[in-house]
C-alpha positions as CSV (number, residue, x, y, z in Angstrom):
1,M,10.7,5.0,-7.4
2,T,11.7,1.4,-8.0
3,I,13.6,-0.8,-5.5
4,K,15.7,-3.8,-6.3
5,L,15.7,-7.0,-4.4
6,T,18.9,-9.0,-4.1
7,K,18.7,-12.8,-4.8
8,H,19.0,-13.3,-1.1
9,A,16.0,-11.0,-0.4
10,V,13.9,-12.8,-3.1
11,V,14.7,-16.2,-1.5
12,R,14.0,-15.0,2.0
13,C,10.6,-13.4,0.9
14,Q,9.6,-16.7,-0.7
15,Q,10.7,-18.8,2.4
16,R,8.9,-16.5,4.8
17,G,5.8,-15.9,2.8
18,I,6.3,-12.1,2.4
19,P,4.7,-10.7,-0.8
20,T,6.7,-8.1,-2.8
21,Q,3.8,-5.7,-2.3
22,V,4.5,-5.7,1.4
23,V,8.2,-5.0,0.7
24,D,7.2,-2.0,-1.5
25,V,4.7,-0.6,1.0
26,L,7.3,-0.9,3.9
27,Y,9.9,0.9,1.8
28,K,7.5,3.7,0.7
29,H,5.5,4.2,3.9
30,G,7.4,2.7,6.8
31,S,9.7,4.3,9.3
32,K,13.4,3.7,9.0
33,T,16.0,3.0,11.6
34,R,19.7,3.1,10.9
35,S,21.6,-0.1,11.4
36,H,25.3,0.3,10.7
37,D,25.5,1.3,7.0
38,D,21.9,0.1,6.2
39,F,18.4,1.0,7.1
40,I,15.7,-1.2,8.6
41,Y,12.2,-0.3,7.5
42,H,9.2,-1.2,9.7
43,F,5.7,0.0,10.6
44,T,5.1,1.9,13.8
45,K,1.7,2.5,15.3
46,K,1.6,6.0,13.7
47,D,2.5,4.6,10.3
48,I,-0.2,2.0,10.6
49,K,-2.9,4.6,11.4
50,R,-1.7,6.8,8.5
51,F,-1.5,3.9,6.0
52,S,-4.9,2.5,7.0
53,V,-6.5,5.8,6.1
54,D,-4.5,6.4,2.9
55,E,-4.7,2.9,1.4
56,P,-7.5,1.0,3.2
57,V,-7.7,-1.8,0.6
58,L,-4.0,-2.7,0.8
59,F,-4.0,-2.3,4.5
60,K,-7.0,-4.7,4.9
61,K,-5.3,-7.2,2.6
62,Y,-1.8,-7.2,4.2
63,N,-2.6,-6.0,7.7
64,K,-0.8,-8.8,9.7
65,Q,2.2,-9.0,7.4
66,L,2.7,-5.2,7.6
67,L,2.7,-5.3,11.3
68,N,5.3,-8.1,11.7
69,T,7.7,-7.6,8.7
70,L,10.9,-5.7,8.6
71,I,13.2,-5.2,5.6
72,V,16.9,-4.2,5.5
73,C,17.9,-1.9,2.7
74,N,21.1,-0.3,1.4
75,G,20.0,2.6,-0.7
76,K,17.3,1.4,-3.0
77,T,18.3,-2.3,-2.7
78,V,16.5,-4.6,-0.4
79,I,19.1,-6.9,1.2
80,T,16.8,-9.1,3.3
81,A,13.3,-9.4,4.8
82,F,12.3,-11.0,8.0
83,K,9.4,-11.4,10.5
84,S,9.7,-9.7,13.8
85,I,9.1,-11.9,16.8
86,Q,8.8,-9.3,19.5
87,R,6.6,-6.5,18.1
88,N,4.8,-6.2,21.4
89,L,7.8,-4.6,23.1
90,I,7.3,-1.0,24.4
91,G,10.7,-0.1,25.7
92,W,13.8,-0.9,27.6
93,D,14.0,-1.2,31.4
94,H,17.3,0.4,32.3
95,R,17.1,-0.7,36.0
96,D,16.7,-4.4,35.2
97,N,18.6,-4.1,31.8
98,R,15.9,-5.9,29.8
99,C,13.0,-5.3,27.3
100,I,9.6,-4.5,28.7
101,K,6.6,-6.2,27.0
102,D,3.3,-4.5,26.8
103,R,1.5,-6.8,29.2
104,E,4.2,-6.5,31.8
105,H,4.4,-2.7,31.9
106,R,1.7,-2.0,34.5
107,S,2.7,-4.9,36.9
108,I,6.4,-3.8,36.8
109,K,5.6,-0.2,37.7
110,R,3.2,-1.3,40.6
111,N,5.3,-4.0,42.2
112,R,8.8,-2.7,41.9
113,K,10.8,-2.0,45.0
114,Y,14.2,-0.5,44.8
115,K,16.9,-0.1,47.4
116,Y,16.7,3.7,47.1
117,D,12.9,3.8,47.6
118,K,12.0,4.7,51.2
């Protein structure tokens, strides 16, 4: 299974310091999420555990880059690659209409008062 990188993807990988091995690993082992007509590949916590057992040498070499990198693919063509800024998000707070960060999770649950709470 070979993937192709567009000229744009090659330039972005060079600019952002993303090795082509990381792009290959993300495409083969990462989770994918649909974004319009394309797919975004990334590593979840479950993917990280599985990959660290299957390929410990590659995981040790590219650990931080695998955690923070996302690629956008259309079929077997990589359109672009970028670093994720907010990988520590754990969900969406529908009451406040915003993202919840990992370190905020406990304090939000404990200190929250709502008008319907009695």
